[in-house]
N, C-alpha and C positions, 0 to 999 in steps of 0.2 A: 545757450541751447538753440539749435536751429531747426526750423521746420522747413523741409525742402520739397518743392513741388514744381514740376515743369520748368526747371531752371531758376525758379524764384526761391529766395530765402527769407524767412521770417524769424527774427530773433526774439526769444522769450527769456525773461529773467526767471530762472527756476528757484531763486531764493525767496520770492514773494509768496505769501500765503495762498493765493488763488492761481498759482502757476498752472496747475493741471487744468483748471477751468479755462484759462487763457489758451492753452495748447489745443484743447478740444474745440474751443470757439473758432480758432483759426482754421483748424482742420474742417469743421463744418462749413465755413465760408469757402474754402477751397473746393469742397464737394459740391456746394450749391452753384458755384461758378463753372463747374465742369460739366461736360456732356457725357462723362463716363460714370461707371458704377463703382461705388466704394466697395473694396474687397477686404481691407484690413489696414493695419499700420505696420511700418517697418520702424522699430524702435531700436536705436543703436545697431542697426544692421540685422536685427532679429525680427522675422515676420510674426505678427500677432493678429489673430482673427476674432478675438473676443475679450471681454473684461478689460477694455482699454483703460478706463479710469483707474481701476485698481492697480494695474500693472504700471501705469505712469506714476501713480502715487508712490508705489513701493520702490520705484527706481528713480525717483525725482532727483536725488543727490548725484546720480551718475549719468543723467540724461545728456547726450551730446547731440543726437539727431533723431528727428521723427519725420517719416515720409509716408503720406497717405498712399496706399496701394489702390490705384484706379485702373479699371479695365473697360474696354469697349463692350457694348451690349453683345456684340457677336462673340467676343472672347469669353465673356461670362457665360453665354449660352453653350458654347463648346465645352468649357470647363465643367459646367453643371451636367450636361449630357454625359460627358465622360465619367464624371463621378457616379452618376446613376448607373451607367453601364458597369463600372467596376464594382459598385455595391451589389448589384443583382448577380453578377458573376460570382462574387464571394459568398453571397447568401444562398444560392441554389443548393449547394451540398449540405449546408446546415438545415435548410428547410426540409430536405429529404430525411435527415436524421430526426427532425422534430415530428414528422408524420408518424414514424415508428414509435416514438416516445409517447405521443398522445393516444395512439391506439393501444398502448401497453402500459397504462397507469403511469403518468409522467412523474418524474422526481422533481425536486425543487429547481435544479439547474435547467430543466426543460421549460419551466415557467419563466425563468430569467431569459432564456433564449427566445421564448415567444414574445416577451416584452420588447426585446431588441428588434425582432421581426416586425412588430407592430410600429415601433418608432420609425423603422426604415420605410414602411408603407406610408406612414403619415408624412414623412419627409418627401418622398416621391410625389405623393398627392399634392403637397403644398407647392412643389415646383410647377405644377400644372397651372397654377394661378399666375405665375410670372412668365410662363412660356405658353401662351395661348395656342400657338401653332402645334404644340405637342399635347394639348389638353386631352384629346381623345385617347392618346396612348398612355399618358401618365396619371390621369384622373382615376381614382379608385374609391370613391366615397361609398358605393354600395358594398364593396368588398370589406371596407373598414367597418361599416355598420353591421354586416353579417358576422364578422369576427368578434365585434364587441358583444353582440347578442350571445354568441356561443360561449364566450368567456364569462359573461355575466351569469349565464345559466349553468356554468361548469359542465357543459356538454362536450366531453373529451373526444367523442367520436366525430362530432360536427367540427370541432377544431381541427382534428386530423384531416377530415375530408376537405375542409376549406383550404388548408395548406396544400394538400396533394392535388386537388382538382381545380383550384382557383388561383392560389398564390404562385405555385410553381409554373403553371402555364402562363400566367401574367408576367412573371419575371423572364420566362423564356421568350415571350413575345417582345418584351422590352429589349432583350439581348439582340434578337434578330433585327429589329427595326433600327435600333441605335447603332448597331455595328455598321450598317449601310450608311447611316447619316454621318457618323464620325469619320468614316473613310472618305466621304465626299468632301469634307471640310478640310 
């Protein structure tokens, strides 16, 4: 089995007991020596972005190649901003539906959708830590705190209000500002 990175090849014997540990150790060394950001692994040509150890273990018998996916900070930034743009674009219509659901006694699926919305907000907020130049746009800690309080108190009207008057405008602002940023890059 070969690990391939920047034209270099590292051979690993997958028949030994600790083969997966050896693979991950070589990959960590490659990442440590690189000035790029680790994105994922390409395992036998298939891109994988999580659960590396489990996937390598499950496919150990058929492993042929493993390639770390490394990107520049600039490319990672562009990809992340584009993902946020896409997410907010797709979330806006669902947020509008949620507003009506929370003003009108929400069903179980509305609570599930709200949990997805909260996860999305948390993800956007967490990216502000890695993109300090966008922290003022992407940071949303007070919004998350207010939403947490409303959910904890089961204040359905407040949840609807927060979605309509804070989350929707927040997502629209992200859309507007990121559209210009993405076009410039």
